[in-house]
N, C-alpha and C positions, 0 to 999 in steps of 0.2 A: 526438374526444378521444383515441381510441386511438393515432392517428398522433402526437399531441403527446407522449404518454407514451413512446412508442417512441423518438422523437427525443431526449427528455430522458435516457433510459437510455443511448442511444448517446453523448450528450455527456458523461454521467457516466463512462462507460467510457473515453472518450478522455482524460479528465483524471485518471483514477485510476492511482496507482502502487502496485505491490506490492513490498515488500521481504521477502526470505526469509532465514532462517538458512542459512548455508552448510554446516553440519554434515550429513554424509551421512544420519544417522539421525533428524534433527530436521525436524519439519513446521511450525515456528513461522513465521507470516507476519503482516505488518502491511499493511493497505490504507489508503492516504490519498488524499484528493481535494482539489484546489484549494489547495495550500499553496505557500509561497514556497521558495526554494532552501535557506534556513537550516533550516526545518522539515523539508524533505525529507531533508537530510543528517542531522539529529538522529534521525529515525525509522529511517534506514538504519543508523546506529550502534546504536540500540536493538535492532534485529533481529539485528545481528551479535553482540551481547553481552547477550542477554536473560538473566533470572535463572537459567534452567536450565543455563547454561554457566559461571556464576561459582563 
């Protein structure tokens, strides 16, 4: 069973995308898994303009 859990974590890591705020002093991040291109873009825009920057 440990091998299966390890493989699942690797698969999750492979399909996970992290979007980060580009501001130098900001550490805001969003991690998403298994989303389509539209949701990926939406979360990318959210990370770029999250409430701390408005």
